[in-house]
TIVO-2410 file (N, C-alpha, C; in nm, 3 decimals):
# residues 164
REC num residu      c1      c2      c3 atome chaine
REC   1      M  13.804  38.251   2.878     N      A
REC   1      M  13.790  38.111   2.840    CA      A
REC   1      M  13.660  38.054   2.896     C      A
REC   2      F  13.637  38.071   3.025     N      A
REC   2      F  13.513  38.023   3.084    CA      A
REC   2      F  13.410  38.134   3.082     C      A
REC   3      E  13.283  38.095   3.093     N      A
REC   3      E  13.175  38.193   3.090    CA      A
REC   3      E  13.132  38.232   3.231     C      A
REC   4      P  13.091  38.356   3.247     N      A
REC   4      P  13.035  38.395   3.377    CA      A
REC   4      P  12.905  38.319   3.402     C      A
REC   5      V  12.872  38.302   3.527     N      A
REC   5      V  12.750  38.231   3.566    CA      A
REC   5      V  12.634  38.331   3.571     C      A
REC   6      T  12.530  38.302   3.495     N      A
REC   6      T  12.411  38.386   3.500    CA      A
REC   6      T  12.317  38.333   3.608     C      A
REC   7      E  12.218  38.411   3.640     N      A
REC   7      E  12.120  38.365   3.738    CA      A
REC   7      E  12.046  38.243   3.684     C      A
REC   8      A  12.016  38.241   3.554     N      A
REC   8      A  11.951  38.123   3.493    CA      A
REC   8      A  12.041  38.000   3.504     C      A
REC   9      D  12.172  38.018   3.483     N      A
REC   9      D  12.267  37.906   3.500    CA      A
REC   9      D  12.263  37.856   3.643     C      A
REC  10      R  12.265  37.948   3.737     N      A
REC  10      R  12.265  37.911   3.879    CA      A
REC  10      R  12.140  37.829   3.913     C      A
REC  11      E  12.027  37.870   3.860     N      A
REC  11      E  11.902  37.797   3.884    CA      A
REC  11      E  11.907  37.658   3.819     C      A
REC  12      T  11.959  37.651   3.697     N      A
REC  12      T  11.971  37.522   3.628    CA      A
REC  12      T  12.063  37.428   3.704     C      A
REC  13      I  12.176  37.480   3.750     N      A
REC  13      I  12.273  37.398   3.824    CA      A
REC  13      I  12.210  37.349   3.954     C      A
REC  14      A  12.136  37.433   4.020     N      A
REC  14      A  12.068  37.391   4.144    CA      A
REC  14      A  11.970  37.277   4.114     C      A
REC  15      Q  11.898  37.285   4.002     N      A
REC  15      Q  11.808  37.177   3.962    CA      A
REC  15      Q  11.888  37.051   3.930     C      A
REC  16      Q  11.998  37.067   3.858     N      A
REC  16      Q  12.080  36.953   3.822    CA      A
REC  16      Q  12.132  36.880   3.945     C      A
REC  17      L  12.178  36.956   4.042     N      A
REC  17      L  12.240  36.898   4.162    CA      A
REC  17      L  12.140  36.861   4.270     C      A
REC  18      G  12.022  36.919   4.263     N      A
REC  18      G  11.924  36.896   4.367    CA      A
REC  18      G  11.953  36.976   4.493     C      A
REC  19      R  12.037  37.077   4.480     N      A
REC  19      R  12.075  37.164   4.592    CA      A
REC  19      R  12.141  37.289   4.533     C      A
REC  20      P  12.151  37.395   4.610     N      A
REC  20      P  12.221  37.513   4.558    CA      A
REC  20      P  12.369  37.481   4.534     C      A
REC  21      P  12.425  37.532   4.426     N      A
REC  21      P  12.568  37.508   4.401    CA      A
REC  21      P  12.654  37.580   4.505     C      A
REC  22      R  12.770  37.521   4.532     N      A
REC  22      R  12.863  37.580   4.628    CA      A
REC  22      R  12.990  37.625   4.556     C      A
REC  23      A  13.043  37.736   4.600     N      A
REC  23      A  13.173  37.787   4.553    CA      A
REC  23      A  13.180  37.803   4.401     C      A
REC  24      L  13.069  37.836   4.341     N      A
REC  24      L  13.059  37.846   4.195    CA      A
REC  24      L  13.136  37.967   4.143     C      A
REC  25      R  13.223  37.942   4.043     N      A
REC  25      R  13.303  38.050   3.983    CA      A
REC  25      R  13.265  38.079   3.839     C      A
REC  26      A  13.249  37.973   3.757     N      A
REC  26      A  13.228  37.994   3.613    CA      A
REC  26      A  13.168  37.869   3.550     C      A
REC  27      I  13.114  37.889   3.430     N      A
REC  27      I  13.070  37.776   3.349    CA      A
REC  27      I  13.191  37.736   3.264     C      A
REC  28      A  13.235  37.612   3.279     N      A
REC  28      A  13.354  37.565   3.209    CA      A
REC  28      A  13.321  37.489   3.080     C      A
REC  29      A  13.199  37.433   3.071     N      A
REC  29      A  13.156  37.363   2.950    CA      A
REC  29      A  13.004  37.352   2.953     C      A
REC  30      R  12.946  37.348   2.834     N      A
REC  30      R  12.802  37.333   2.821    CA      A
REC  30      R  12.769  37.210   2.736     C      A
REC  31      C  12.652  37.155   2.759     N      A
REC  31      C  12.601  37.046   2.676    CA      A
REC  31      C  12.551  37.104   2.544     C      A
REC  32      P  12.528  37.020   2.444     N      A
REC  32      P  12.479  37.071   2.315    CA      A
REC  32      P  12.350  37.153   2.327     C      A
REC  33      S  12.268  37.125   2.428     N      A
REC  33      S  12.145  37.201   2.444    CA      A
REC  33      S  12.169  37.338   2.505     C      A
REC  34      G  12.290  37.362   2.553     N      A
REC  34      G  12.325  37.493   2.607    CA      A
REC  34      G  12.327  37.502   2.758     C      A
REC  35      H  12.276  37.400   2.827     N      A
REC  35      H  12.279  37.410   2.973    CA      A
REC  35      H  12.419  37.375   3.026     C      A
REC  36      P  12.450  37.419   3.148     N      A
REC  36      P  12.583  37.389   3.203    CA      A
REC  36      P  12.607  37.238   3.213     C      A
REC  37      A  12.727  37.198   3.175     N      A
REC  37      A  12.769  37.058   3.189    CA      A
REC  37      A  12.881  37.047   3.292     C      A
REC  38      V  12.968  37.147   3.296     N      A
REC  38      V  13.080  37.150   3.389    CA      A
REC  38      V  13.093  37.292   3.443     C      A
REC  39      V  13.111  37.301   3.574     N      A
REC  39      V  13.136  37.431   3.636    CA      A
REC  39      V  13.276  37.431   3.697     C      A
REC  40      Q  13.331  37.549   3.705     N      A
REC  40      Q  13.456  37.568   3.778    CA      A
REC  40      Q  13.417  37.620   3.916     C      A
REC  41      T  13.477  37.559   4.018     N      A
REC  41      T  13.447  37.600   4.155    CA      A
REC  41      T  13.570  37.665   4.219     C      A
REC  42      S  13.547  37.738   4.326     N      A
REC  42      S  13.655  37.799   4.401    CA      A
REC  42      S  13.729  37.692   4.481     C      A
REC  43      P  13.857  37.715   4.509     N      A
REC  43      P  13.933  37.618   4.588    CA      A
REC  43      P  13.885  37.604   4.733     C      A
REC  44      R  13.804  37.697   4.777     N      A
REC  44      R  13.747  37.688   4.913    CA      A
REC  44      R  13.597  37.712   4.905     C      A
REC  45      L  13.525  37.641   4.990     N      A
REC  45      L  13.382  37.666   5.005    CA      A
REC  45      L  13.363  37.800   5.075     C      A
REC  46      E  13.241  37.847   5.076     N      A
REC  46      E  13.212  37.977   5.136    CA      A
REC  46      E  13.255  37.985   5.283     C      A
REC  47      N  13.255  37.871   5.354     N      A
REC  47      N  13.294  37.870   5.496    CA      A
REC  47      N  13.445  37.853   5.515     C      A
REC  48      G  13.523  37.852   5.406     N      A
REC  48      G  13.668  37.840   5.414    CA      A
REC  48      G  13.723  37.699   5.403     C      A
REC  49      T  13.635  37.598   5.402     N      A
REC  49      T  13.678  37.459   5.389    CA      A
REC  49      T  13.741  37.436   5.252     C      A
REC  50      P  13.860  37.376   5.246     N      A
REC  50      P  13.920  37.345   5.116    CA      A
REC  50      P  13.829  37.255   5.033     C      A
REC  51      F  13.820  37.287   4.904     N      A
REC  51      F  13.737  37.211   4.811    CA      A
REC  51      F  13.823  37.183   4.688     C      A
REC  52      P  13.894  37.070   4.685     N      A
REC  52      P  13.993  37.046   4.580    CA      A
REC  52      P  13.935  37.017   4.441     C      A
REC  53      T  13.804  36.998   4.430     N      A
REC  53      T  13.744  36.968   4.300    CA      A
REC  53      T  13.722  37.098   4.224     C      A
REC  54      L  13.815  37.132   4.138     N      A
REC  54      L  13.811  37.257   4.062    CA      A
REC  54      L  13.705  37.253   3.952     C      A
REC  55      Y  13.688  37.136   3.889     N      A
REC  55      Y  13.589  37.121   3.781    CA      A
REC  55      Y  13.488  37.016   3.824     C      A
REC  56      Y  13.360  37.053   3.816     N      A
REC  56      Y  13.254  36.969   3.869    CA      A
REC  56      Y  13.153  36.941   3.758     C      A
REC  57      L  13.129  36.815   3.731     N      A
REC  57      L  13.032  36.773   3.630    CA      A
REC  57      L  12.891  36.791   3.685     C      A
REC  58      T  12.810  36.873   3.619     N      A
REC  58      T  12.675  36.899   3.668    CA      A
REC  58      T  12.566  36.839   3.581     C      A
REC  59      C  12.594  36.812   3.455     N      A
REC  59      C  12.491  36.759   3.365    CA      A
REC  59      C  12.446  36.621   3.413     C      A
REC  60      P  12.319  36.605   3.447     N      A
REC  60      P  12.274  36.477   3.501    CA      A
REC  60      P  12.282  36.362   3.400     C      A
REC  61      R  12.265  36.392   3.273     N      A
REC  61      R  12.275  36.286   3.172    CA      A
REC  61      R  12.418  36.234   3.163     C      A
REC  62      L  12.514  36.324   3.156     N      A
REC  62      L  12.654  36.282   3.153    CA      A
REC  62      L  12.692  36.213   3.284     C      A
REC  63      A  12.647  36.267   3.396     N      A
REC  63      A  12.679  36.207   3.526    CA      A
REC  63      A  12.626  36.064   3.533     C      A
REC  64      S  12.507  36.042   3.481     N      A
REC  64      S  12.449  35.907   3.480    CA      A
REC  64      S  12.530  35.812   3.392     C      A
REC  65      L  12.569  35.860   3.275     N      A
REC  65      L  12.650  35.778   3.184    CA      A
REC  65      L  12.785  35.742   3.248     C      A
REC  66      V  12.846  35.839   3.314     N      A
REC  66      V  12.974  35.814   3.381    CA      A
REC  66      V  12.954  35.717   3.496     C      A
REC  67      G  12.844  35.730   3.567     N      A
REC  67      G  12.815  35.638   3.678    CA      A
REC  67      G  12.809  35.493   3.631     C      A
REC  68      R  12.755  35.472   3.514     N      A
REC  68      R  12.751  35.335   3.459    CA      A
REC  68      R  12.892  35.283   3.432     C      A
REC  69      L  12.977  35.370   3.379     N      A
REC  69      L  13.117  35.329   3.357    CA      A
REC  69      L  13.184  35.295   3.488     C      A
REC  70      E  13.163  35.378   3.589     N      A
REC  70      E  13.224  35.352   3.719    CA      A
REC  70      E  13.175  35.220   3.779     C      A
REC  71      A  13.048  35.191   3.763     N      A
REC  71      A  12.991  35.067   3.818    CA      A
REC  71      A  13.048  34.943   3.750     C      A
REC  72      S  13.105  34.960   3.632     N      A
REC  72      S  13.160  34.845   3.559    CA      A
REC  72      S  13.297  34.801   3.611     C      A
REC  73      G  13.357  34.877   3.702     N      A
REC  73      G  13.489  34.843   3.754    CA      A
REC  73      G  13.603  34.902   3.672     C      A
REC  74      L  13.570  34.991   3.581     N      A
REC  74      L  13.669  35.049   3.491    CA      A
REC  74      L  13.781  35.122   3.565     C      A
REC  75      M  13.750  35.186   3.676     N      A
REC  75      M  13.851  35.265   3.748    CA      A
REC  75      M  13.964  35.177   3.800     C      A
REC  76      K  13.933  35.057   3.846     N      A
REC  76      K  14.038  34.965   3.891    CA      A
REC  76      K  14.129  34.927   3.775     C      A
REC  77      E  14.069  34.899   3.660     N      A
REC  77      E  14.149  34.865   3.541    CA      A
REC  77      E  14.239  34.982   3.503     C      A
REC  78      M  14.185  35.104   3.508     N      A
REC  78      M  14.265  35.222   3.474    CA      A
REC  78      M  14.380  35.239   3.573     C      A
REC  79      T  14.350  35.223   3.702     N      A
REC  79      T  14.454  35.234   3.805    CA      A
REC  79      T  14.561  35.128   3.784     C      A
REC  80      D  14.521  35.006   3.754     N      A
REC  80      D  14.619  34.899   3.730    CA      A
REC  80      D  14.711  34.933   3.613     C      A
REC  81      R  14.659  35.000   3.512     N      A
REC  81      R  14.740  35.037   3.395    CA      A
REC  81      R  14.848  35.139   3.432     C      A
REC  82      L  14.823  35.220   3.535     N      A
REC  82      L  14.925  35.317   3.577    CA      A
REC  82      L  15.054  35.250   3.621     C      A
REC  83      A  15.043  35.129   3.677     N      A
REC  83      A  15.160  35.058   3.728    CA      A
REC  83      A  15.243  34.994   3.618     C      A
REC  84      V  15.187  34.977   3.500     N      A
REC  84      V  15.258  34.907   3.394    CA      A
REC  84      V  15.281  34.991   3.269     C      A
REC  85      D  15.224  35.109   3.263     N      A
REC  85      D  15.237  35.194   3.145    CA      A
REC  85      D  15.299  35.328   3.188     C      A
REC  86      D  15.431  35.337   3.172     N      A
REC  86      D  15.504  35.456   3.216    CA      A
REC  86      D  15.457  35.582   3.144     C      A
REC  87      E  15.424  35.572   3.017     N      A
REC  87      E  15.379  35.688   2.940    CA      A
REC  87      E  15.244  35.737   2.994     C      A
REC  88      L  15.153  35.645   3.022     N      A
REC  88      L  15.023  35.681   3.078    CA      A
REC  88      L  15.041  35.743   3.217     C      A
REC  89      A  15.125  35.683   3.299     N      A
REC  89      A  15.149  35.736   3.433    CA      A
REC  89      A  15.208  35.877   3.427     C      A
REC  90      A  15.296  35.901   3.331     N      A
REC  90      A  15.355  36.035   3.316    CA      A
REC  90      A  15.248  36.136   3.271     C      A
REC  91      A  15.162  36.095   3.179     N      A
REC  91      A  15.055  36.183   3.134    CA      A
REC  91      A  14.958  36.214   3.248     C      A
REC  92      Y  14.931  36.115   3.330     N      A
REC  92      Y  14.841  36.134   3.444    CA      A
REC  92      Y  14.905  36.226   3.549     C      A
REC  93      Q  15.035  36.212   3.567     N      A
REC  93      Q  15.108  36.302   3.657    CA      A
REC  93      Q  15.099  36.446   3.605     C      A
REC  94      R  15.112  36.463   3.475     N      A
REC  94      R  15.100  36.597   3.416    CA      A
REC  94      R  14.958  36.653   3.436     C      A
REC  95      A  14.857  36.566   3.425     N      A
REC  95      A  14.719  36.610   3.449    CA      A
REC  95      A  14.705  36.660   3.592     C      A
REC  96      H  14.762  36.586   3.685     N      A
REC  96      H  14.760  36.626   3.827    CA      A
REC  96      H  14.827  36.762   3.844     C      A
REC  97      E  14.943  36.780   3.784     N      A
REC  97      E  15.017  36.905   3.797    CA      A
REC  97      E  14.940  37.021   3.733     C      A
REC  98      S  14.876  36.995   3.620     N      A
REC  98      S  14.795  37.097   3.554    CA      A
REC  98      S  14.678  37.139   3.643     C      A
REC  99      Y  14.613  37.041   3.701     N      A
REC  99      Y  14.499  37.067   3.789    CA      A
REC  99      Y  14.543  37.153   3.908     C      A
REC 100      L  14.656  37.114   3.970     N      A
REC 100      L  14.710  37.191   4.082    CA      A
REC 100      L  14.742  37.335   4.041     C      A
REC 101      A  14.807  37.350   3.927     N      A
REC 101      A  14.848  37.483   3.882    CA      A
REC 101      A  14.726  37.571   3.856     C      A
REC 102      Q  14.623  37.514   3.794     N      A
REC 102      Q  14.503  37.592   3.767    CA      A
REC 102      Q  14.433  37.631   3.897     C      A
REC 103      R  14.422  37.537   3.988     N      A
REC 103      R  14.358  37.565   4.117    CA      A
REC 103      R  14.439  37.667   4.197     C      A
REC 104      D  14.571  37.646   4.204     N      A
REC 104      D  14.656  37.734   4.283    CA      A
REC 104      D  14.666  37.874   4.224     C      A
REC 105      A  14.641  37.887   4.093     N      A
REC 105      A  14.639  38.021   4.032    CA      A
REC 105      A  14.520  38.102   4.084     C      A
REC 106      I  14.416  38.033   4.127     N      A
REC 106      I  14.299  38.099   4.185    CA      A
REC 106      I  14.325  38.127   4.333     C      A
REC 107      E  14.364  38.021   4.404     N      A
REC 107      E  14.396  38.034   4.547    CA      A
REC 107      E  14.474  37.911   4.590     C      A
REC 108      P  14.599  37.928   4.629     N      A
REC 108      P  14.677  37.814   4.676    CA      A
REC 108      P  14.617  37.756   4.804     C      A
REC 109      L  14.603  37.626   4.808     N      A
REC 109      L  14.551  37.560   4.928    CA      A
REC 109      L  14.662  37.508   5.017     C      A
REC 110      G  14.785  37.508   4.967     N      A
REC 110      G  14.897  37.464   5.049    CA      A
REC 110      G  14.910  37.313   5.059     C      A
REC 111      H  14.840  37.239   4.974     N      A
REC 111      H  14.857  37.094   4.972    CA      A
REC 111      H  14.849  37.044   4.828     C      A
REC 112      Q  14.896  36.923   4.809     N      A
REC 112      Q  14.906  36.866   4.676    CA      A
REC 112      Q  14.790  36.773   4.640     C      A
REC 113      V  14.681  36.781   4.714     N      A
REC 113      V  14.565  36.698   4.686    CA      A
REC 113      V  14.487  36.760   4.571     C      A
REC 114      T  14.460  36.680   4.470     N      A
REC 114      T  14.372  36.726   4.363    CA      A
REC 114      T  14.242  36.647   4.376     C      A
REC 115      A  14.191  36.602   4.266     N      A
REC 115      A  14.063  36.531   4.270    CA      A
REC 115      A  14.071  36.408   4.182     C      A
REC 116      G  13.979  36.318   4.203     N      A
REC 116      G  13.970  36.202   4.117    CA      A
REC 116      G  14.077  36.097   4.140     C      A
REC 117      G  14.154  36.110   4.249     N      A
REC 117      G  14.258  36.013   4.279    CA      A
REC 117      G  14.394  36.045   4.223     C      A
REC 118      M  14.406  36.155   4.148     N      A
REC 118      M  14.534  36.190   4.087    CA      A
REC 118      M  14.641  36.207   4.194     C      A
REC 119      P  14.764  36.170   4.167     N      A
REC 119      P  14.814  36.106   4.047    CA      A
REC 119      P  14.833  35.955   4.059     C      A
REC 120      G  14.800  35.897   4.175     N      A
REC 120      G  14.833  35.757   4.197    CA      A
REC 120      G  14.726  35.656   4.164     C      A
REC 121      R  14.601  35.701   4.156     N      A
REC 121      R  14.493  35.607   4.125    CA      A
REC 121      R  14.381  35.682   4.054     C      A
REC 122      V  14.286  35.606   4.002     N      A
REC 122      V  14.170  35.663   3.935    CA      A
REC 122      V  14.051  35.637   4.027     C      A
REC 123      K  13.998  35.744   4.084     N      A
REC 123      K  13.894  35.730   4.185    CA      A
REC 123      K  13.758  35.779   4.138     C      A
REC 124      C  13.754  35.877   4.048     N      A
REC 124      C  13.626  35.938   4.009    CA      A
REC 124      C  13.633  35.983   3.863     C      A
REC 125      L  13.564  35.910   3.778     N      A
REC 125      L  13.563  35.946   3.636    CA      A
REC 125      L  13.487  36.075   3.610     C      A
REC 126      H  13.394  36.110   3.698     N      A
REC 126      H  13.321  36.236   3.683    CA      A
REC 126      H  13.420  36.353   3.681     C      A
REC 127      V  13.516  36.350   3.772     N      A
REC 127      V  13.616  36.456   3.781    CA      A
REC 127      V  13.703  36.458   3.655     C      A
REC 128      H  13.742  36.341   3.608     N      A
REC 128      H  13.830  36.336   3.491    CA      A
REC 128      H  13.758  36.383   3.365     C      A
REC 129      L  13.632  36.345   3.351     N      A
REC 129      L  13.555  36.394   3.237    CA      A
REC 129      L  13.539  36.546   3.247     C      A
REC 130      A  13.507  36.596   3.365     N      A
REC 130      A  13.492  36.740   3.383    CA      A
REC 130      A  13.621  36.813   3.348     C      A
REC 131      H  13.735  36.758   3.389     N      A
REC 131      H  13.865  36.819   3.359    CA      A
REC 131      H  13.886  36.828   3.208     C      A
REC 132      T  13.858  36.720   3.138     N      A
REC 132      T  13.874  36.718   2.992    CA      A
REC 132      T  13.778  36.815   2.925     C      A
REC 133      L  13.652  36.816   2.967     N      A
REC 133      L  13.555  36.905   2.903    CA      A
REC 133      L  13.589  37.051   2.929     C      A
REC 134      A  13.645  37.081   3.045     N      A
REC 134      A  13.681  37.219   3.078    CA      A
REC 134      A  13.808  37.264   3.005     C      A
REC 135      C  13.905  37.173   2.992     N      A
REC 135      C  14.038  37.212   2.942    CA      A
REC 135      C  14.071  37.162   2.803     C      A
REC 136      G  13.991  37.071   2.751     N      A
REC 136      G  14.014  37.019   2.618    CA      A
REC 136      G  14.091  36.888   2.619     C      A
REC 137      P  14.095  36.822   2.504     N      A
REC 137      P  14.164  36.695   2.495    CA      A
REC 137      P  14.314  36.711   2.513     C      A
REC 138      G  14.377  36.602   2.560     N      A
REC 138      G  14.522  36.601   2.575    CA      A
REC 138      G  14.571  36.645   2.711     C      A
REC 139      V  14.482  36.690   2.798     N      A
REC 139      V  14.521  36.735   2.931    CA      A
REC 139      V  14.512  36.623   3.034     C      A
REC 140      N  14.406  36.543   3.025     N      A
REC 140      N  14.382  36.435   3.122    CA      A
REC 140      N  14.354  36.306   3.045     C      A
REC 141      P  14.447  36.210   3.050     N      A
REC 141      P  14.428  36.090   2.968    CA      A
REC 141      P  14.303  36.010   3.003     C      A
REC 142      F  14.265  36.007   3.129     N      A
REC 142      F  14.146  35.930   3.166    CA      A
REC 142      F  14.019  36.008   3.135     C      A
REC 143      G  14.026  36.139   3.136     N      A
REC 143      G  13.913  36.218   3.089    CA      A
REC 143      G  13.893  36.198   2.940     C      A
REC 144      D  14.004  36.195   2.865     N      A
REC 144      D  13.996  36.170   2.721    CA      A
REC 144      D  13.936  36.032   2.693     C      A
REC 145      E  13.981  35.931   2.767     N      A
REC 145      E  13.927  35.796   2.748    CA      A
REC 145      E  13.778  35.791   2.780     C      A
REC 146      T  13.738  35.863   2.884     N      A
REC 146      T  13.597  35.866   2.922    CA      A
REC 146      T  13.513  35.929   2.812     C      A
REC 147      V  13.561  36.037   2.753     N      A
REC 147      V  13.489  36.098   2.640    CA      A
REC 147      V  13.469  35.995   2.530     C      A
REC 148      E  13.575  35.923   2.495     N      A
REC 148      E  13.565  35.825   2.387    CA      A
REC 148      E  13.468  35.712   2.422     C      A
REC 149      L  13.471  35.666   2.546     N      A
REC 149      L  13.380  35.559   2.587    CA      A
REC 149      L  13.235  35.605   2.584     C      A
REC 150      L  13.211  35.732   2.612     N      A
REC 150      L  13.074  35.785   2.615    CA      A
REC 150      L  13.025  35.836   2.479     C      A
REC 151      R  13.116  35.850   2.385     N      A
REC 151      R  13.081  35.911   2.256    CA      A
REC 151      R  12.954  35.853   2.193     C      A
REC 152      P  12.930  35.721   2.194     N      A
REC 152      P  12.807  35.670   2.130    CA      A
REC 152      P  12.679  35.718   2.198     C      A
REC 153      D  12.686  35.753   2.325     N      A
REC 153      D  12.567  35.797   2.400    CA      A
REC 153      D  12.569  35.946   2.434     C      A
REC 154      W  12.666  36.020   2.375     N      A
REC 154      W  12.683  36.160   2.411    CA      A
REC 154      W  12.556  36.238   2.380     C      A
REC 155      P  12.516  36.326   2.471     N      A
REC 155      P  12.396  36.407   2.446    CA      A
REC 155      P  12.411  36.488   2.317     C      A
REC 156      S  12.310  36.482   2.233     N      A
REC 156      S  12.318  36.555   2.107    CA      A
REC 156      S  12.206  36.656   2.093     C      A
REC 157      G  12.117  36.659   2.185     N      A
REC 157      G  12.006  36.755   2.180    CA      A
REC 157      G  11.981  36.808   2.319     C      A
REC 158      D  11.856  36.829   2.348     N      A
REC 158      D  11.820  36.884   2.478    CA      A
REC 158      D  11.815  36.773   2.582     C      A
REC 159      C  11.921  36.763   2.661     N      A
REC 159      C  11.923  36.660   2.765    CA      A
REC 159      C  11.877  36.716   2.898     C      A
REC 160      A  11.840  36.845   2.902     N      A
REC 160      A  11.792  36.906   3.026    CA      A
REC 160      A  11.671  36.835   3.085     C      A
REC 161      P  11.577  36.779   3.005     N      A
REC 161      P  11.461  36.714   3.066    CA      A
REC 161      P  11.492  36.594   3.154     C      A
REC 162      V  11.614  36.540   3.148     N      A
REC 162      V  11.645  36.425   3.233    CA      A
REC 162      V  11.684  36.466   3.375     C      A
REC 163      I  11.677  36.594   3.406     N      A
REC 163      I  11.709  36.640   3.541    CA      A
REC 163      I  11.612  36.575   3.638     C      A
REC 164      P  11.666  36.510   3.744     N      A
REC 164      P  11.577  36.441   3.838    CA      A
REC 164      P  11.490  36.537   3.917     C      A
***
């Protein structure tokens, strides 16, 4: 399902992040231009420290677009909806459980912490978008919503030149 990481991918990701990637396992999604957009990471960093972020958004263009959404206060609105929408809360709980199962299939960490605030709040849209791009629609409701909100500005060509 995911692609192996090539040396060229590793170099691109290092440029995207401004540092060498840590705990890199696979390419989980690519931008239309072909460069990595989401990577799958190991549940532990090389030094053994738990790293609960299984899917990491690396594309700087997408990260910038998501950052604008986060700055708008959208995460608080999403979190507030969890308290009043039982169907949404159940879908978000399933996203949390899916994330845990995928991570624990690689290496169990022995705790129920995932990423992005799951399942009780929405803390990081970058994580939710990465989860959706890696696993497809219908897995993470807030990742799906983020895709829809970004659709008008979604990269359609070579967005690699925007790397800082």
